[in-house]
Steps between C-alpha positions, in 0.01 A plus 500: 500500500637550862591866428157556349330360815718715729443805289127439495487456872718806561283713272189384681655575839617843382159584363329417820759676712485815286124486473456538866691829494286653245213548751707673761377821663583826315691676778839591362698341790297182475527496126876557506549203746274285289704581187821409665350181645360416158832567337691305768260199450558519123874511542512208742268297279706574184832434669386170655345383154835582332699313754266193480537479117879562477689165441764426755344726772318347796226756478273315738777528768543881476266728681422844347376794701452856360467824699478828314669352195799346687511123439639264780598154389565231769568130500260269676650313799755249404531622138834613359558641146813516304639847449400474122135427612502793744624736235240372250220540756619861575518586140149370433365713786692812384368474138139498633311814420453741800774340709708769678756270652561142611627358824635146484698490823263219625568271194728234638783389269736205512 
């Protein structure tokens, strides 16, 4: 039930975020930037949702940022992960469609 609620919330947020980009200006440069921003938003949302639903991963304590397909994972202040949790988080991000690379240098480990 929890996974369904998170998936439903994620789908709603993604739909709203992507919907805003559908009405962007038609200039090619603006459209290109909008497409990348939409793609980055989608990637961030998908990675975050997958981290939140993965058992054994403190998904709410990991921040996710995406810039041009490069995902950056970071621990929130005072949070440390085991090396296995860090590896799992990186693998989750890498498996996400459209991710070019993952930086996890800011994930604190024990």
